[in-house]
C-alpha positions in Angstrom: 15.4 2.3 -5.3 15.3 5.3 -3.2 12.8 8.1 -3.5 13.7 11.6 -4.0 11.8 14.8 -4.3 13.1 15.3 -7.9 11.3 12.3 -9.3 7.6 11.7 -10.2 6.3 8.4 -8.5 2.8 7.7 -9.2 1.8 4.1 -8.0 -1.2 2.1 -8.8 -2.1 -0.9 -6.7 -4.2 -3.4 -8.9 -5.9 -6.7 -8.3 -9.2 -8.2 -7.8 -11.5 -7.4 -4.9 -10.3 -8.7 -1.7 -6.4 -9.0 -2.8 -5.6 -6.5 -0.3 -5.1 -3.5 -2.7 -6.1 -0.7 0.0 -4.2 -2.1 2.7 -1.1 -2.2 0.5 -1.5 1.2 -1.1 -1.9 2.8 2.4 1.4 1.0 3.6 3.4 2.0 0.3 2.1 5.5 0.7 3.6 5.7 4.4 6.9 3.9 3.6 7.5 6.1 0.5 5.9 9.2 1.8 3.3 9.7 -0.7 -0.2 11.0 -0.8 -2.9 8.2 -0.7 -6.0 8.0 -2.5 -8.9 5.6 -2.3 -10.5 5.3 -5.7 -14.1 4.1 -4.2 -13.9 7.2 -1.7 -13.9 9.4 -4.7 -16.3 7.5 -6.9 -19.3 6.7 -4.6 -21.5 9.4 -3.3 -24.4 8.9 -1.0 -26.6 6.2 -1.7 -24.0 4.4 -3.4 -24.6 6.9 -6.4 -21.6 7.7 -8.6 -20.0 11.2 -7.7 -20.7 13.2 -11.0 -17.4 14.9 -9.9 -15.4 11.6 -9.9 -13.5 12.2 -13.3 -12.7 15.6 -12.7 -11.3 14.8 -8.9 -9.5 11.9 -10.5 -7.7 14.0 -13.0 -6.4 16.5 -10.5 -4.9 13.7 -8.6 -3.4 12.1 -11.5 -2.0 15.4 -12.8 -0.2 15.8 -9.4 3.5 14.4 -9.6 3.3 11.9 -6.7 0.5 9.6 -5.5 -0.7 6.0 -4.3 -4.0 4.9 -5.7 -5.6 1.4 -4.5 -7.4 0.5 -7.5 -7.2 0.7 -11.5 -10.9 2.7 -10.8 -13.7 2.2 -13.2 -14.6 1.7 -16.7 -14.3 5.4 -17.6 -11.0 5.7 -15.6 -8.9 2.9 -15.9 -6.9 4.0 -18.8 -6.5 7.3 -17.3 -4.9 5.8 -14.3 -2.9 3.2 -16.0 -1.4 5.9 -18.5 -0.7 8.5 -15.5 1.1 5.9 -13.4 4.7 5.4 -13.1 4.5 1.9 -11.2 2.0 -0.9 -10.9 2.1 -3.4 -8.0 -0.3 -6.3 -8.9 -1.7 -8.4 -6.4 -2.7 -11.3 -8.3 -4.1 -13.7 -5.7 -6.0 -16.8 -5.9 -9.8 -16.3 -6.5 -10.7 -18.4 -3.4 -8.4 -16.4 -1.0 -9.4 -12.8 -2.6 -13.5 -14.0 -2.5 -12.9 -15.4 1.2 -11.4 -11.9 2.3 -14.2 -10.3 0.7 -16.9 -12.3 2.6 -15.2 -11.9 5.8 -14.6 -7.9 5.2 -18.1 -7.6 4.4 -19.7 -9.6 7.3 -17.2 -7.5 9.7 -18.6 -4.4 8.1 -22.2 -5.6 8.5 -21.9 -6.7 12.2 -19.8 -3.3 13.0 -22.3 -1.3 10.6 -18.8 0.4 9.3 -19.5 3.5 7.0 -17.6 3.1 4.1 -17.8 6.3 1.5 -20.3 9.2 2.4 -22.4 7.6 4.5 -22.7 4.2 2.7 -22.8 0.8 4.3 -23.2 -2.6 3.4 -26.3 -4.6 4.3 -26.9 -7.9 5.3 -29.2 -8.6 2.2 -26.9 -6.4 0.0 -23.8 -8.7 0.7 -25.7 -11.7 -0.4 -27.4 -10.3 -3.6 -25.9 -11.6 -7.0 -24.4 -8.0 -7.8 -23.0 -7.9 -4.1 -19.5 -7.5 -2.8 -18.9 -11.4 -2.4 -20.6 -12.6 -5.9 -18.6 -9.6 -7.7 -15.5 -10.6 -6.4 -16.0 -14.2 -7.4 -17.4 -13.4 -10.9 -15.1 -10.7 -11.9 -11.7 -12.3 -10.7 -10.9 -13.7 -14.1 -11.9 -10.6 -15.8 -9.7 -8.2 -13.8 -6.9 -10.7 -14.0 -7.2 -10.8 -17.8 -7.6 -7.1 -18.1 -4.8 -6.4 -16.1 -2.5 -8.9 -18.0 -3.5 -7.1 -21.4 -2.9 -3.7 -20.2 0.8 -4.5 -19.1 1.8 -5.7 -22.7 0.3 -2.4 -24.4 3.0 -0.2 -25.7 1.2 3.0 -24.4 2.0 1.4 -20.8 5.5 0.7 -21.2 6.4 3.3 -18.5 5.2 1.1 -15.6 7.7 -0.6 -13.6 5.7 -3.6 -12.5 6.0 -5.4 -9.2 3.6 -8.9 -9.8 2.9 -10.8 -6.4 1.0 -13.8 -6.4 0.7 -14.7 -2.4 0.2 -12.8 0.6 3.6 -14.1 1.9 5.4 -12.5 -1.1 4.1 -9.2 -0.5 4.6 -9.2 3.1 8.4 -10.1 2.4 8.5 -7.5 -0.1 7.2 -4.8 2.6 9.6 -6.2 5.1 12.4 -5.6 2.8 11.4 -1.9 2.4 9.1 -2.1 -0.9 11.7 -1.3 -3.2 10.1 0.0 -6.6 13.1 -0.4 -8.8 
């Protein structure tokens, strides 16, 4: 499928933490020349406090004709994103792989003191807490997988053209082949 200006293309890349959503969403935005939006950057304010304008910002993005977002978002926005999207790319990797990626990413962020969004940084203690990113990834993997599986069968989301990937190798092959959305 070749994209042209006469068509709205709104892509959501979904999956569990560590699946590679942000990386793939940025690649798709570049390949298809679409604007990219990172959901966590919209959601998290300073001190990890939710941005009170998150839904307002998100709604203005979703109303535009073309975009790529890197997540189904948060509880209060998941249905908005799914309802507005034309394409879903589901990264459905194994739990161990996704959580391993989260662990490595979080350790790198701590060591490098990487700023994420609005001055927020991961901390050594924070990444090890039961509510931290590593435990979160492990705990939420099955729930996120189940939720996406249910959503794609709902009639109100029948507009979604779906690409479902179970391995990083399949994603890489798709990207090398031009990331056809058809």
